[in-house]
N, C-alpha and C positions, 0 to 999 in steps of 0.2 A: 836522719834527714828525710829519707824516703820511707814510706810505709805501705806502698802497694805498687803493682805493675799493671799498666794499662796495655792490654793485648788486643791487637786489631786483626781481623781477617778480611780477605778481599773477595775472592771468587765465591766463597760460601754465601756471601750476601746476595748473590744473584739467584740462589736456589728458590724454589717455590714452596709448596706445602710441606716438603720434607726438609726444610732448612734446619729445623730443630734436631733432626737426626745427625746432621753434619756438625752442628755446634756441640751436641752431646759427645760425639766421638772426639772432637778436638779437646774438649774439657777432660775427657778420660785420658787422652794422650799427654796432656799437660800434667795431670796428676801422676802418671807413670814416670814422666821425665824428671819430676821433682820429688818422688816418693822418699828417697833416702835423706832429703834435706828437711823434711817435716810434713805435717798434715795441715795444709793451708786452706783458709777460707777462699772460695771462688764464687763469684756472682757474675751474671750476664745481663746485658741490655743489648738492644739492637746495635750491631756493629762493633761491640766491645765486650771483652771479658776482663774482669778485675780479679787479680790475685793479691791477697793481703798477706804481708809477711813482715817479720822483724827486719829492721834497717840493715843489720849486719849480714843478712842472707840475700838481700835484693840483688846485688851484682852477680852472685853465683847463679841465682835463678835465671837472671837475664841471659847469662851465657848458655845455660841449658836450653831455654826456650827459643833462642835464636836458631836452633837446629831442628825445631819441630815443624814439619810440613803442615800447611794450613794457616800458619801465622804469617801475616804480611809485614807487620812491624810491631814493636813494643817499646814502652817508655817507663823507666823508673819514675814514680810520681809521688807527690805529697798531697794528702788531703788537707784542705783548709777547713777547719772545724768551725762552723757558724754557731751551732747550738740553738738554731731557730729555723723556721721556714725561710727559704731564700727570698720569698716575696717581702719579708720584713727586714731584709738586709739594709742597714743604715750607714750613715757616714762614719760612725765609730768602727763598725765592722770593716768598712773599706780601708780605714787607716791600718787596721791589723793585717788586712790582706796585703797592703803595700809592704809592710814590714816583712811578711813571710816571703814575698816575691824577691825582695832585695836580699834577704839572707840566703835564699836558694841560689840566686845569681852569684853571690859571693862564693858560695861553696862549690859551685859547678864550674865557673869560668876562671881560668888561671892565665890565659894568654892575652896579654895586652901589648900594643894597642889592638883593639878589636871592635867589631860592630855587632849590633843586635836589633831585634824587632820583637814586639809583643803582638801576639795573635790570639784572639779569644773566639772560642766556639760556644755560643750561647744557645744550646739546645733546649734549655729550660727557659721559656719566654716569661715565666713569672719573676725572674730576676729583674730588679727595678732599673738597672743600668743597661744601656745598649753596648754592643761590642766595640764600636769605634771610640766611645768615651772611656771604656775600660782600658783599651790599648793605649790611648793618649795619656791617661793619668798614671798608669803603671810605668810606661816608658819614661815619663818625666821624673817619676820618683827614683827609678834606677839611675838616671843621669845625675840627679840631685845628690843622691847618697853615695855614689861610687866614683863618678867621673872627676878627674883632677889632672894636674900637670904630670903627676907621676903615674896616673892610671888613665891613659888615653882611651876614651870610649865614645862612640857615636852611633846614631841610629842609621840603619840602611834598610829601607822597606823593600828593596828589590832583591838583593843578594846578601843577606846578613850572615855573619859567621855563626851567630847563635840566635836561635828562635826560642823565645820565651812563650810557652803556650799555657793558656788558661781554658779549661773545659768546665762548663757549667751544665750539668745534666741531672735530672731527677732529684733536684733539691740539694745537690752536692757540688763542691768546687774542687777541681784538681789542678795542680801546678806541676809543670815539667819542662825540661830544656833539651831532652834528647829523644830521638827516635832511632832505635836500633832495627836494622833490617832483619826480617825473617825469610824463610825459604819461599813463602807463598804456596800456591797450589791447594791441594785438598788434604784433609786429615788421613793419615795412615789408617787402613782398615775400612775406609768408607767406600772403596771401589771393588772390594773382593780380594781373593787370594790368587797369587801367581807364583810360578817357579822360575827363579833366575838361574841361567846357565853361567856360572861364575868361574872364570879362569883366573890365572895370576896376572893377567895383563892390565893395561890401562883402561880399556873400553868397557868391559862388562860391569865393573863396580859403578861407573858413571851411569850406565843404563839402569842398574838397580836403584841408584839414587833418584833418577828421574821417574822410575816406576813408583817409588815411595812418595814422591811429590804429587803424583796423580792419584794418591789414595790407596795404592795397592798394599796388601800385607804379603811379605815375601818369605819364602823359604828358598834354599839355594842348592845347586848340585855342582860338584866339582869332580871331574873325571881323573882318577888317580891311576897311574901306570907304573907302579914299581916293578923292577928297579930302574926303569928308564927315567922316571921322575923321582926326585929325592924327597926325603922327609921335610927338608927345608922348603921345598916348593909347596908342599901341603900346608906348612906353617904360615907361609905367605898368604895363602888363600884364607886361612882361618883368621889372620889379622885383618884382611880386607873385609871379611864378614863382620868382624867386631866393629869396624868403623861404621858399616851400614847399620848395625844394630843400635848405634847411638842415635840414629835418626828415626828408626822404625821399630825399635823394640826387638823382642826375641826372634832369632832366625835359626831354623833347623837346617844345618848344613849336611847334605847327603853326599857321601863319598863312595860311589860304586867302584868295583874293581874292574878297571878298563883294560888292563894289560892283555888279557886273552883276546878281547875284541880286536885290539890293534894288531896283535900277532896274526890272527886269522885273516884280517884284511890284507896285511902285507904278503901273506902266503898265497891267498886265493884271488886277489883282485888286480886289475890292470894298474900298473904303478902310477900312471898319470891321474887315475881316478881315486887314489887312496884317500886323499883329503876329503873329497866330496862324499865318499862312502862312509868315512869315519864320522863326518858331520851328520849324516843321516842316522847312523847308529846312536849318536848322542841324542838326537831328537827322539828316536824311538824309546830310549831308556828314560828320557825326560817325560815322555807320554805316560809311561808306566808309573813314575813317581807322582806326577800330577794327578793321575787317577786315584792312586792310593791316598793322597792327601786332600782330595776334594778341591783341587785348584782348577781354575778356569782358563788359564793362559800360561804361555811360556814367555820369558823375557830374555833377549839376547843382546850382546853388545855389537852386533854387526852394523857396519857403515858401508854404504853402497860404493863398490869399486876399491875399497881400501886394500884388500888382499885378494888372492886368486879365488877363494871360495865365496867371496861376497859380491860377485857379479850377479846380474839379474838371473842368469841361468843357474848359478850356484844356489841362489836363494830359492828359486823355484824348485830345485831338486830337494832342498830341505823341507819346504812347505808340503811337498807331495806326501811325505810320511808323517807330517804333524797331525795329531788328532785334536789339537787345541789351537786357538789363535796364537800366532807368534808375534809378540810385540817387539818392535825394534826402535827404541827411542832415539838412537843415534843415526838413523838411516841416512839422513842428509847432512849430518854435521861434518865440518872440517876437522882434521886431526888436531890442529892447534887449538880449536875450541874445546875439543874433548879433553886435551891435556890441561887447559886452563880450568875446566870444571873439576878434573881430578885433583888438581892442586887446591882448589877452593874447598872441596869436601874432605880433604885429608887422606886420599888414597894414593896419590901419585908416588910419593916416596916409597911406599910399600910395593907398588906395582913394578917399579924399576929395579927392585932387587934382582940380582943375576941368577935366578932359578927358573929354568924353562918348564913350561907345562906340556901336556901331551899333544897339544895342537901344533907345537913348533918343532918337536923332535923328529917326526917322521915325514917331513915335507919333502916331496920329490923335487928333483932339479927342474922339471918342466911340468908343473901341475896343470890340469885342464882348467881353463878359465871360462869355457863355454860348454860345460858338460851336457851331453845328449842323454835324455831320459832312457832311451832304448839301450844305449851303451851301458848306462848305470845298472839297469835291470839285468842285463847280461852279466855284468861284472859281479853282481851280488848273488848269482845263482848257486855258487858253491858255499855260501855262508849259511850256517844253521842259525838264522837270525833269532828266532824265539829262544833257542837254547842259550845263545850268547847273552841275551837280555836277562834271562832267568838267573844265570850264574853270576852276572855282574851285580844284580840286585841282591842275590842271596849272600854274597860276600861284602855287602855294603856296610860301611860305618856311618853312623849318624851322630853328629855333635850338636848340642844345643848351645847357642851363643846368645848372650844377653848382657851387653855393656851398659845399656840404659843411660847414654849420654854422660857417663862418668869420666 
């Protein structure tokens, strides 16, 4: 029935002279997401990307592409083959078009009673019929061939349950009845490289997803503290990275050895400031990794006021040691909205597995919520900061994760 997918982008269309760079990156990401399904023909026109495929692969490809940032919507579609220039489209051709639309409607629509509307986009003005006439004639044909007492069907031009769309552009006619939503945003890799601080919680995977939607290419760092954190806690983070890799491709997960860092903080620093100083050490290690990997920003799952370390004072103390911009996509989001996003992208059920990360194990009873920089500096005086960073990185494990939307 279907032999192509019409892919639409949104924000990319607002770009200027570099628009083709964004489109090329999106096409590359589409090819990556579908590589194991086949080598498909892809063509582009302004505002549209066309992917041609065998009918039995269309739905699986649609499922893959619905996760590709940069795509705002996509439709499984059918080409109506004219066999001539559209300017020479005649009455006999239109009768064949009517038959094709009716057959497509029968195949796609199964819920009756229902309502529908026909909507034509006539981008190619050489087509001899105007859009209102096409809509009227095709709508009448659908009613004539399908509507009956046993199949209740009517037209609703305001809120139809089914929208039959006809697109006429560049000498071709396309028919479709569905628009599947995509993530929108920008293509992954179009905005540069960043490092995601990935814990096993709900927030940081959502922050990573939002970074991917803004065109970032991500690697990740997870701070492992054995034996205080378990192997299953690490497995949880690996599973979260796998979900993110479905949307953004390969992710290198860096797992520095953080146990010694935490032990030294507990031994040498004021107890109320242990979380703040631990967070600063994470940022320092992330600085080192970002520099090693030529990344230009850090991404965190912090949300203003959500926990003790995420007050303005706490964020300021982290920023003081950051050598790269710290992107916080969740900074003003409500927790319920973050949870809803986690469920939507498929990370929530993994995040709520009962395995604690290093951020939650050593939290003092009364952590400082308004840490003073001079007190922090004093509290860090007995730490061999550079040596701790060096040893954490020397003992680091790196895992390459690539699920590619499978």
